[in-house]
MMTF fields as JSON, N, C-alpha, C and O atoms, coordinates in Angstrom:
{
  "mmtfVersion": "1.0.0",
  "mmtfProducer": "UNKNOWN",
  "numBonds": 431,
  "numAtoms": 432,
  "numGroups": 108,
  "numChains": 1,
  "numModels": 1,
  "chainsPerModel": [1],
  "groupsPerChain": [108],
  "chainIdList": ["A"],
  "bondAtomList": [4, 2, 8, 6, 12, 10, 16, 14, 20, 18, 24, 22, 28, 26, 32, 30, 36, 34, 40, 38, 44, 42, 48, 46, 52, 50, 56, 54, 60, 58, 64, 62, 68, 66, 72, 70, 76, 74, 80, 78, 84, 82, 88, 86, 92, 90, 96, 94, 100, 98, 104, 102, 108, 106, 112, 110, 116, 114, 120, 118, 124, 122, 128, 126, 132, 130, 136, 134, 140, 138, 144, 142, 148, 146, 152, 150, 156, 154, 160, 158, 164, 162, 168, 166, 172, 170, 176, 174, 180, 178, 184, 182, 188, 186, 192, 190, 196, 194, 200, 198, 204, 202, 208, 206, 212, 210, 216, 214, 220, 218, 224, 222, 228, 226, 232, 230, 236, 234, 240, 238, 244, 242, 248, 246, 252, 250, 256, 254, 260, 258, 264, 262, 268, 266, 272, 270, 276, 274, 280, 278, 284, 282, 288, 286, 292, 290, 296, 294, 300, 298, 304, 302, 308, 306, 312, 310, 316, 314, 320, 318, 324, 322, 328, 326, 332, 330, 336, 334, 340, 338, 344, 342, 348, 346, 352, 350, 356, 354, 360, 358, 364, 362, 368, 366, 372, 370, 376, 374, 380, 378, 384, 382, 388, 386, 392, 390, 396, 394, 400, 398, 404, 402, 408, 406, 412, 410, 416, 414, 420, 418, 424, 422, 428, 426],
  "bondOrderList": [1, 1, 1, 1, 1, 1, 1, 1, 1, 1, 1, 1, 1, 1, 1, 1, 1, 1, 1, 1, 1, 1, 1, 1, 1, 1, 1, 1, 1, 1, 1, 1, 1, 1, 1, 1, 1, 1, 1, 1, 1, 1, 1, 1, 1, 1, 1, 1, 1, 1, 1, 1, 1, 1, 1, 1, 1, 1, 1, 1, 1, 1, 1, 1, 1, 1, 1, 1, 1, 1, 1, 1, 1, 1, 1, 1, 1, 1, 1, 1, 1, 1, 1, 1, 1, 1, 1, 1, 1, 1, 1, 1, 1, 1, 1, 1, 1, 1, 1, 1, 1, 1, 1, 1, 1, 1, 1],
  "groupList": [{"groupName": "MET", "atomNameList": ["N", "CA", "C", "O"], "elementList": ["N", "C", "C", "O"], "formalChargeList": [0, 0, 0, 0], "bondAtomList": [1, 0, 2, 1, 3, 2], "bondOrderList": [1, 1, 2], "singleLetterCode": "M", "chemCompType": "L-PEPTIDE LINKING"}, {"groupName": "SER", "atomNameList": ["N", "CA", "C", "O"], "elementList": ["N", "C", "C", "O"], "formalChargeList": [0, 0, 0, 0], "bondAtomList": [1, 0, 2, 1, 3, 2], "bondOrderList": [1, 1, 2], "singleLetterCode": "S", "chemCompType": "L-PEPTIDE LINKING"}, {"groupName": "LYS", "atomNameList": ["N", "CA", "C", "O"], "elementList": ["N", "C", "C", "O"], "formalChargeList": [0, 0, 0, 0], "bondAtomList": [1, 0, 2, 1, 3, 2], "bondOrderList": [1, 1, 2], "singleLetterCode": "K", "chemCompType": "L-PEPTIDE LINKING"}, {"groupName": "HIS", "atomNameList": ["N", "CA", "C", "O"], "elementList": ["N", "C", "C", "O"], "formalChargeList": [0, 0, 0, 0], "bondAtomList": [1, 0, 2, 1, 3, 2], "bondOrderList": [1, 1, 2], "singleLetterCode": "H", "chemCompType": "L-PEPTIDE LINKING"}, {"groupName": "ARG", "atomNameList": ["N", "CA", "C", "O"], "elementList": ["N", "C", "C", "O"], "formalChargeList": [0, 0, 0, 0], "bondAtomList": [1, 0, 2, 1, 3, 2], "bondOrderList": [1, 1, 2], "singleLetterCode": "R", "chemCompType": "L-PEPTIDE LINKING"}, {"groupName": "GLY", "atomNameList": ["N", "CA", "C", "O"], "elementList": ["N", "C", "C", "O"], "formalChargeList": [0, 0, 0, 0], "bondAtomList": [1, 0, 2, 1, 3, 2], "bondOrderList": [1, 1, 2], "singleLetterCode": "G", "chemCompType": "PEPTIDE LINKING"}, {"groupName": "TYR", "atomNameList": ["N", "CA", "C", "O"], "elementList": ["N", "C", "C", "O"], "formalChargeList": [0, 0, 0, 0], "bondAtomList": [1, 0, 2, 1, 3, 2], "bondOrderList": [1, 1, 2], "singleLetterCode": "Y", "chemCompType": "L-PEPTIDE LINKING"}, {"groupName": "LEU", "atomNameList": ["N", "CA", "C", "O"], "elementList": ["N", "C", "C", "O"], "formalChargeList": [0, 0, 0, 0], "bondAtomList": [1, 0, 2, 1, 3, 2], "bondOrderList": [1, 1, 2], "singleLetterCode": "L", "chemCompType": "L-PEPTIDE LINKING"}, {"groupName": "THR", "atomNameList": ["N", "CA", "C", "O"], "elementList": ["N", "C", "C", "O"], "formalChargeList": [0, 0, 0, 0], "bondAtomList": [1, 0, 2, 1, 3, 2], "bondOrderList": [1, 1, 2], "singleLetterCode": "T", "chemCompType": "L-PEPTIDE LINKING"}, {"groupName": "ILE", "atomNameList": ["N", "CA", "C", "O"], "elementList": ["N", "C", "C", "O"], "formalChargeList": [0, 0, 0, 0], "bondAtomList": [1, 0, 2, 1, 3, 2], "bondOrderList": [1, 1, 2], "singleLetterCode": "I", "chemCompType": "L-PEPTIDE LINKING"}, {"groupName": "ALA", "atomNameList": ["N", "CA", "C", "O"], "elementList": ["N", "C", "C", "O"], "formalChargeList": [0, 0, 0, 0], "bondAtomList": [1, 0, 2, 1, 3, 2], "bondOrderList": [1, 1, 2], "singleLetterCode": "A", "chemCompType": "L-PEPTIDE LINKING"}, {"groupName": "GLU", "atomNameList": ["N", "CA", "C", "O"], "elementList": ["N", "C", "C", "O"], "formalChargeList": [0, 0, 0, 0], "bondAtomList": [1, 0, 2, 1, 3, 2], "bondOrderList": [1, 1, 2], "singleLetterCode": "E", "chemCompType": "L-PEPTIDE LINKING"}, {"groupName": "GLN", "atomNameList": ["N", "CA", "C", "O"], "elementList": ["N", "C", "C", "O"], "formalChargeList": [0, 0, 0, 0], "bondAtomList": [1, 0, 2, 1, 3, 2], "bondOrderList": [1, 1, 2], "singleLetterCode": "Q", "chemCompType": "L-PEPTIDE LINKING"}, {"groupName": "VAL", "atomNameList": ["N", "CA", "C", "O"], "elementList": ["N", "C", "C", "O"], "formalChargeList": [0, 0, 0, 0], "bondAtomList": [1, 0, 2, 1, 3, 2], "bondOrderList": [1, 1, 2], "singleLetterCode": "V", "chemCompType": "L-PEPTIDE LINKING"}, {"groupName": "ASN", "atomNameList": ["N", "CA", "C", "O"], "elementList": ["N", "C", "C", "O"], "formalChargeList": [0, 0, 0, 0], "bondAtomList": [1, 0, 2, 1, 3, 2], "bondOrderList": [1, 1, 2], "singleLetterCode": "N", "chemCompType": "L-PEPTIDE LINKING"}, {"groupName": "PRO", "atomNameList": ["N", "CA", "C", "O"], "elementList": ["N", "C", "C", "O"], "formalChargeList": [0, 0, 0, 0], "bondAtomList": [1, 0, 2, 1, 3, 2], "bondOrderList": [1, 1, 2], "singleLetterCode": "P", "chemCompType": "L-PEPTIDE LINKING"}, {"groupName": "PHE", "atomNameList": ["N", "CA", "C", "O"], "elementList": ["N", "C", "C", "O"], "formalChargeList": [0, 0, 0, 0], "bondAtomList": [1, 0, 2, 1, 3, 2], "bondOrderList": [1, 1, 2], "singleLetterCode": "F", "chemCompType": "L-PEPTIDE LINKING"}, {"groupName": "ASP", "atomNameList": ["N", "CA", "C", "O"], "elementList": ["N", "C", "C", "O"], "formalChargeList": [0, 0, 0, 0], "bondAtomList": [1, 0, 2, 1, 3, 2], "bondOrderList": [1, 1, 2], "singleLetterCode": "D", "chemCompType": "L-PEPTIDE LINKING"}],
  "groupTypeList": [0, 1, 2, 3, 4, 5, 6, 3, 3, 4, 7, 8, 9, 4, 10, 8, 2, 8, 11, 4, 2, 3, 7, 5, 11, 4, 10, 12, 10, 10, 3, 7, 1, 13, 1, 4, 6, 7, 13, 11, 10, 10, 7, 8, 1, 10, 14, 15, 15, 8, 15, 11, 1, 4, 10, 11, 4, 11, 4, 7, 7, 16, 12, 7, 4, 2, 9, 5, 13, 14, 7, 14, 12, 7, 10, 4, 4, 10, 14, 10, 5, 7, 15, 13, 15, 9, 11, 4, 7, 17, 5, 8, 7, 1, 10, 10, 12, 8, 13, 0, 10, 12, 7, 12, 5, 5, 10, 1],
  "groupIdList": [1, 2, 3, 4, 5, 6, 7, 8, 9, 10, 11, 12, 13, 14, 15, 16, 17, 18, 19, 20, 21, 22, 23, 24, 25, 26, 27, 28, 29, 30, 31, 32, 33, 34, 35, 36, 37, 38, 39, 40, 41, 42, 43, 44, 45, 46, 47, 48, 49, 50, 51, 52, 53, 54, 55, 56, 57, 58, 59, 60, 61, 62, 63, 64, 65, 66, 67, 68, 69, 70, 71, 72, 73, 74, 75, 76, 77, 78, 79, 80, 81, 82, 83, 84, 85, 86, 87, 88, 89, 90, 91, 92, 93, 94, 95, 96, 97, 98, 99, 100, 101, 102, 103, 104, 105, 106, 107, 108],
  "secStructList": [7, 7, 7, 7, 7, 1, 7, 7, 7, 7, 7, 7, 7, 7, 7, 7, 2, 2, 2, 2, 2, 2, 2, 2, 2, 2, 2, 2, 2, 6, 6, 1, 7, 2, 2, 2, 2, 2, 2, 2, 2, 2, 2, 2, 7, 1, 1, 7, 7, 7, 2, 2, 2, 2, 2, 2, 2, 2, 2, 2, 2, 2, 2, 2, 2, 2, 2, 2, 2, 2, 2, 2, 2, 2, 2, 2, 2, 2, 2, 6, 6, 7, 7, 7, 7, 2, 2, 2, 2, 2, 2, 2, 2, 2, 2, 2, 2, 2, 2, 2, 2, 2, 2, 6, 6, 7, 7, 7],
  "xCoordList": [-8.004, -6.786, -5.895, -5.8, -5.273, -4.459, -3.127, -2.612, -2.578, -1.254, -0.136, 1.036, -0.481, 0.515, 1.386, 0.891, 2.693, 3.636, 4.629, 5.759, 4.225, 5.063, 5.982, 7.011, 5.636, 6.371, 6.059, 4.932, 7.078, 6.844, 7.317, 7.101, 7.96, 8.487, 7.994, 7.912, 7.679, 7.266, 8.329, 8.823, 8.693, 9.687, 9.037, 8.112, 9.488, 8.997, 10.162, 11.255, 9.916, 10.99, 10.44, 9.24, 11.338, 10.996, 11.427, 12.487, 10.555, 10.871, 10.146, 9.113, 10.76, 10.059, 8.896, 8.783, 8.058, 6.941, 7.443, 6.876, 8.48, 9.038, 9.694, 9.536, 10.412, 11.004, 9.943, 10.077, 8.886, 7.775, 7.148, 6.782, 7.013, 6.444, 7.337, 6.84, 8.67, 9.632, 9.66, 9.73, 9.607, 9.543, 8.304, 8.372, 7.182, 5.937, 5.999, 5.511, 6.593, 6.712, 7.591, 7.237, 8.716, 9.66, 9.068, 9.211, 8.387, 7.743, 6.687, 6.58, 5.921, 4.824, 5.445, 4.94, 6.549, 7.179, 7.714, 7.77, 8.126, 8.678, 7.571, 7.837, 6.307, 5.177, 5.312, 5.052, 5.725, 5.912, 5.257, 5.019, 4.952, 4.469, 5.749, 6.88, 5.518, 6.631, 7.481, 8.709, 6.838, 7.622, 8.419, 9.591, 7.839, 8.571, 9.688, 10.763, 9.432, 10.435, 11.671, 12.821, 11.405, 12.455, 13.296, 14.525, 12.582, 13.297, 14.181, 15.362, 13.572, 14.327, 15.533, 16.627, 15.322, 16.387, 17.535, 18.718, 17.133, 18.154, 18.951, 20.157, 18.301, 19.002, 19.732, 20.559, 19.487, 20.183, 21.223, 21.966, 21.252, 22.226, 23.648, 23.914, 24.543, 25.9, 26.702, 27.696, 26.288, 27.122, 26.262, 25.938, 25.864, 25.053, 25.92, 27.137, 25.31, 26.099, 26.688, 26.067, 27.953, 28.65, 28.3, 27.825, 28.538, 28.301, 29.087, 28.617, 30.291, 31.144, 30.563, 30.583, 30.049, 29.451, 28.168, 27.893, 27.376, 26.188, 26.517, 25.872, 27.546, 27.973, 28.501, 28.211, 29.223, 29.765, 28.588, 28.603, 27.571, 26.414, 25.723, 25.364, 25.546, 24.876, 25.717, 25.171, 27.023, 27.903, 27.781, 27.729, 27.741, 27.609, 26.25, 26.153, 25.241, 23.885, 23.835, 23.222, 24.469, 24.541, 25.268, 24.813, 26.379, 27.101, 26.258, 26.311, 25.486, 24.667, 23.555, 23.168, 23.031, 21.96, 22.604, 21.999, 23.801, 24.475, 24.781, 24.665, 25.172, 25.376, 24.049, 24.025, 22.98, 21.646, 21.318, 20.784, 21.618, 21.383, 22.179, 21.688, 23.432, 24.345, 23.78, 23.757, 23.328, 22.778, 21.477, 21.221, 20.687, 19.492, 19.838, 19.185, 20.866, 21.362, 21.835, 21.538, 22.578, 22.955, 21.84, 21.827, 20.899, 19.721, 18.899, 18.335, 18.833, 18.126, 18.843, 18.202, 20.144, 20.872, 20.635, 20.421, 20.678, 20.487, 19.07, 18.869, 18.094, 16.695, 16.437, 15.461, 17.279, 17.159, 17.93, 17.946, 18.549, 19.334, 20.711, 21.37, 21.161, 22.475, 23.504, 23.157, 24.759, 25.779, 26.048, 26.055, 26.257, 26.632, 28.051, 28.306, 28.968, 30.353, 30.499, 30.187, 30.968, 31.053, 31.892, 31.579, 32.954, 33.802, 33.029, 33.203, 32.17, 31.346, 30.299, 30.029, 29.745, 28.761, 29.561, 29.115, 30.678, 31.459, 31.872, 31.746, 32.353, 32.803, 31.642, 31.818, 30.47, 29.27, 28.817, 28.528, 28.755, 28.367, 29.366, 28.973, 30.638, 31.722, 31.561, 31.636, 31.336, 31.166, 29.953, 29.983, 28.922, 27.674, 27.992, 27.586, 28.713, 29.039, 29.91, 29.706, 30.877, 31.725, 30.98, 31.157, 30.138, 29.374, 28.375, 28.173, 27.766, 26.759, 27.513, 27.0, 28.745, 29.543, 29.896, 29.83, 30.273, 30.625, 29.397, 29.516, 28.264, 27.019, 26.676, 26.12, 27.028, 26.749, 27.862, 27.825, 28.904, 30.007, 31.11, 32.004, 31.048, 32.093, 33.309, 33.355, 34.24, 35.452, 35.16, 34.287, 35.894, 35.705, 36.546, 36.525],
  "yCoordList": [-105.078, -105.503, -106.172, -105.707, -107.218, -108.014, -107.317, -106.601, -107.545, -107.013, -107.896, -107.54, -109.048, -110.006, -109.352, -108.882, -109.326, -108.686, -109.663, -109.292, -110.849, -111.824, -112.54, -113.085, -112.545, -113.247, -114.735, -115.161, -115.527, -116.913, -117.839, -119.05, -117.266, -118.074, -117.518, -116.307, -118.413, -118.104, -118.534, -119.657, -117.731, -118.074, -118.147, -117.388, -119.02, -119.106, -118.825, -119.368, -117.969, -117.657, -117.984, -118.169, -118.039, -118.28, -116.996, -116.419, -116.601, -115.369, -115.541, -116.199, -114.909, -114.891, -113.896, -113.129, -113.939, -113.022, -111.507, -110.621, -111.315, -109.979, -109.548, -108.414, -110.475, -110.135, -109.854, -108.932, -110.632, -110.395, -109.052, -108.372, -108.648, -107.327, -106.222, -105.267, -106.313, -105.305, -105.247, -104.161, -106.371, -106.411, -105.658, -104.835, -105.981, -105.351, -103.816, -103.071, -103.349, -101.947, -101.324, -100.294, -101.931, -101.309, -101.333, -100.371, -102.443, -102.503, -101.439, -100.814, -101.255, -100.213, -98.879, -98.057, -98.575, -97.29, -96.994, -95.844, -98.113, -98.007, -98.052, -97.95, -98.208, -98.35, -99.575, -99.517, -100.658, -101.897, -103.025, -102.924, -104.133, -105.319, -105.923, -105.592, -106.793, -107.411, -108.19, -108.106, -108.937, -109.739, -108.829, -109.107, -107.768, -106.869, -106.131, -105.885, -105.788, -105.148, -106.127, -105.696, -107.39, -108.336, -108.491, -108.538, -108.566, -108.709, -107.489, -107.61, -106.304, -105.035, -104.922, -104.573, -105.223, -105.097, -106.111, -105.798, -107.303, -108.329, -107.997, -108.237, -107.457, -107.173, -105.871, -105.643, -105.017, -103.759, -103.66, -102.683, -104.709, -104.735, -104.993, -105.985, -104.062, -104.184, -105.119, -105.696, -105.271, -106.056, -107.021, -106.784, -108.113, -109.15, -109.709, -109.816, -110.058, -110.541, -111.903, -112.726, -112.1, -113.392, -114.257, -113.786, -115.6, -116.518, -116.103, -116.236, -115.602, -115.188, -113.979, -113.918, -113.024, -111.809, -112.176, -111.65, -113.095, -113.506, -114.213, -113.999, -115.085, -115.788, -114.774, -114.941, -113.797, -112.789, -112.008, -111.737, -111.662, -110.949, -111.789, -111.293, -113.088, -113.944, -114.055, -114.094, -114.101, -114.182, -112.894, -112.938, -111.783, -110.492, -110.347, -109.836, -110.808, -110.753, -111.685, -111.345, -112.833, -113.792, -113.044, -113.08, -112.394, -111.675, -110.55, -110.318, -109.861, -108.742, -109.303, -108.656, -110.483, -111.075, -111.408, -111.171, -111.942, -112.272, -111.045, -111.101, -109.929, -108.674, -108.211, -107.709, -108.358, -107.998, -108.753, -108.188, -110.018, -110.85, -110.344, -110.29, -109.962, -109.447, -108.142, -107.931, -107.285, -106.025, -106.218, -105.489, -107.197, -107.532, -107.959, -107.554, -108.78, -109.263, -108.073, -107.988, -107.169, -105.977, -105.121, -104.62, -104.961, -104.182, -104.822, -104.129, -106.123, -106.869, -106.639, -106.428, -106.688, -106.404, -105.0, -104.792, -104.046, -102.663, -102.433, -101.696, -103.053, -102.882, -103.608, -103.301, -104.538, -105.27, -104.514, -104.941, -103.447, -102.669, -103.229, -102.856, -104.142, -104.725, -103.899, -103.252, -103.946, -103.162, -103.733, -104.948, -102.869, -103.205, -102.715, -101.511, -103.648, -103.236, -102.368, -102.819, -101.141, -100.166, -100.758, -100.538, -101.506, -102.081, -103.022, -103.038, -103.803, -104.744, -104.024, -104.452, -102.976, -102.184, -101.5, -101.545, -100.893, -100.208, -101.218, -100.93, -102.374, -103.434, -103.896, -104.103, -104.058, -104.535, -103.468, -103.779, -102.191, -101.12, -100.973, -100.782, -101.06, -100.979, -102.089, -101.862, -103.31, -104.396, -104.204, -104.535, -103.687, -103.417, -102.413, -102.602, -101.333, -100.333, -100.9, -100.601, -101.72, -102.346, -103.245, -103.19, -104.078, -105.012, -104.239, -104.597, -103.201, -102.43, -101.717, -101.645, -101.18, -100.565, -101.534, -101.219, -102.722, -103.798, -104.116, -104.271, -104.206, -104.523, -103.453, -103.74, -102.179, -101.057, -100.847, -99.929, -101.738, -101.62, -100.683, -100.386, -100.199, -99.291, -100.059, -101.289, -99.319, -99.867, -100.325, -99.784, -101.32, -101.872, -101.13, -101.437],
  "zCoordList": [3.142, 2.492, 3.538, 4.674, 3.159, 4.056, 4.299, 3.439, 5.499, 5.799, 5.332, 5.456, 4.793, 4.325, 3.268, 2.244, 3.525, 2.621, 2.001, 1.682, 1.839, 1.17, 2.165, 1.767, 3.402, 4.392, 4.301, 4.553, 3.937, 3.705, 4.847, 4.793, 5.874, 6.992, 8.308, 8.511, 9.168, 10.52, 11.502, 11.396, 12.416, 13.43, 14.775, 15.062, 15.582, 16.959, 17.917, 17.753, 18.918, 19.842, 21.276, 21.48, 22.191, 23.614, 24.366, 24.122, 25.275, 26.099, 27.452, 27.573, 28.44, 29.752, 29.654, 28.698, 30.656, 30.68, 30.707, 30.067, 31.453, 31.572, 30.222, 29.771, 29.618, 28.292, 27.276, 26.472, 27.295, 26.373, 26.603, 25.644, 27.845, 28.176, 27.672, 27.074, 27.894, 27.424, 25.871, 25.297, 25.226, 23.756, 23.244, 22.33, 23.875, 23.457, 23.649, 22.8, 24.752, 25.007, 23.935, 23.362, 23.665, 22.664, 21.281, 20.526, 20.925, 19.661, 19.468, 18.412, 20.504, 20.453, 20.342, 19.577, 21.07, 20.973, 19.587, 19.152, 18.87, 17.504, 16.46, 15.262, 16.919, 16.003, 15.07, 13.868, 15.691, 14.954, 15.696, 16.899, 14.979, 15.678, 16.383, 16.029, 17.359, 18.021, 17.01, 17.036, 16.132, 15.147, 14.233, 13.977, 13.737, 12.844, 13.622, 13.075, 14.874, 15.695, 15.887, 15.807, 16.13, 16.338, 15.05, 15.09, 13.906, 12.624, 12.375, 12.05, 12.539, 12.358, 13.256, 12.813, 14.533, 15.484, 15.216, 15.352, 14.842, 14.533, 13.278, 13.229, 12.282, 11.035, 11.047, 10.165, 11.971, 12.002, 13.108, 13.209, 13.937, 15.044, 14.514, 13.835, 14.854, 14.367, 15.261, 14.819, 16.493, 17.474, 18.199, 19.363, 17.577, 18.321, 19.46, 19.312, 20.576, 21.707, 21.339, 20.667, 21.828, 21.619, 22.747, 23.781, 22.569, 23.712, 24.987, 26.117, 24.731, 25.846, 26.569, 27.798, 25.815, 26.439, 27.18, 28.259, 26.585, 27.339, 28.607, 29.633, 28.551, 29.742, 30.819, 32.004, 30.431, 31.3, 31.972, 33.173, 31.133, 31.692, 32.765, 33.833, 32.449, 33.423, 34.731, 35.833, 34.57, 35.734, 36.581, 37.811, 35.892, 36.612, 37.326, 38.442, 36.643, 37.265, 38.496, 39.508, 38.404, 39.534, 40.739, 41.881, 40.413, 41.452, 42.071, 43.279, 41.234, 41.712, 42.592, 43.565, 42.281, 43.176, 44.554, 45.6, 44.531, 45.748, 46.582, 47.806, 45.961, 46.655, 47.243, 48.367, 46.54, 47.084, 48.306, 49.26, 48.319, 49.536, 50.683, 51.81, 50.418, 51.45, 52.053, 53.266, 51.121, 51.593, 52.415, 53.372, 52.02, 52.781, 54.153, 55.115, 54.281, 55.598, 56.465, 57.657, 55.817, 56.596, 57.063, 58.187, 56.176, 56.535, 57.636, 58.483, 57.624, 58.675, 60.049, 61.079, 60.009, 61.261, 61.787, 62.981, 60.876, 61.279, 61.789, 62.754, 61.151, 61.574, 62.914, 63.599, 63.279, 64.55, 65.606, 66.761, 65.277, 66.29, 66.543, 67.514, 65.66, 65.883, 65.065, 64.078, 65.505, 64.816, 63.403, 63.204, 62.48, 61.122, 60.873, 60.861, 60.674, 60.433, 59.163, 58.061, 59.327, 58.247, 57.097, 55.927, 57.431, 56.409, 55.489, 54.271, 56.136, 55.379, 54.489, 53.367, 54.99, 54.183, 53.055, 51.908, 53.314, 52.285, 51.216, 50.026, 51.604, 50.657, 49.784, 48.584, 50.365, 49.622, 48.622, 47.466, 49.079, 48.164, 47.011, 45.86, 47.326, 46.292, 45.306, 44.098, 45.796, 44.891, 43.998, 42.813, 44.554, 43.728, 42.655, 41.508, 42.981, 41.978, 40.848, 39.672, 41.239, 40.241, 39.276, 38.059, 39.874, 39.01, 38.116, 36.956, 38.658, 37.847, 36.711, 35.595, 36.98, 35.935, 34.845, 33.657, 35.268, 34.291, 33.418, 32.203, 34.029, 33.31, 32.286, 31.226, 32.63, 31.725, 30.751, 29.932, 30.842, 29.83, 30.227, 29.434, 31.499, 31.958, 32.499, 32.487, 32.949, 33.49, 34.897, 35.575, 35.325, 36.721, 37.697, 38.889]
}
C-alpha cells in the first residue's frame, strides 16, 4: 500500500550538510520523515523567527567567532610561555558569556 496521503505539492528547501544532519536526527527522534517533520514544525511553531531576530542571531554568531579567535590567540601566547594579560582574558571570557546568554535568549 502506498504512503501517499493526498499530498499534491512538493517543496524544495536548501540546507547545509550540518543542518540536514540535525533535521534528520530530530525527525528520527520524532518518528517522522524529514519532510513531515518540517511541515509539522512549521505549522505548530507559535513564534517563527523574524528577519530582525535572524539578523541578530547572525550578528551574535559573528561576534562569538571573533571571540573564539581572540581566545585562540591568548592560548597560543600561553602555550608559547608568553604572559597573558589577565584583564584581556577576563574581558574575552566575559564577552563570550554575554554573547552566549544573548544567543540563548537570556539577559545580557
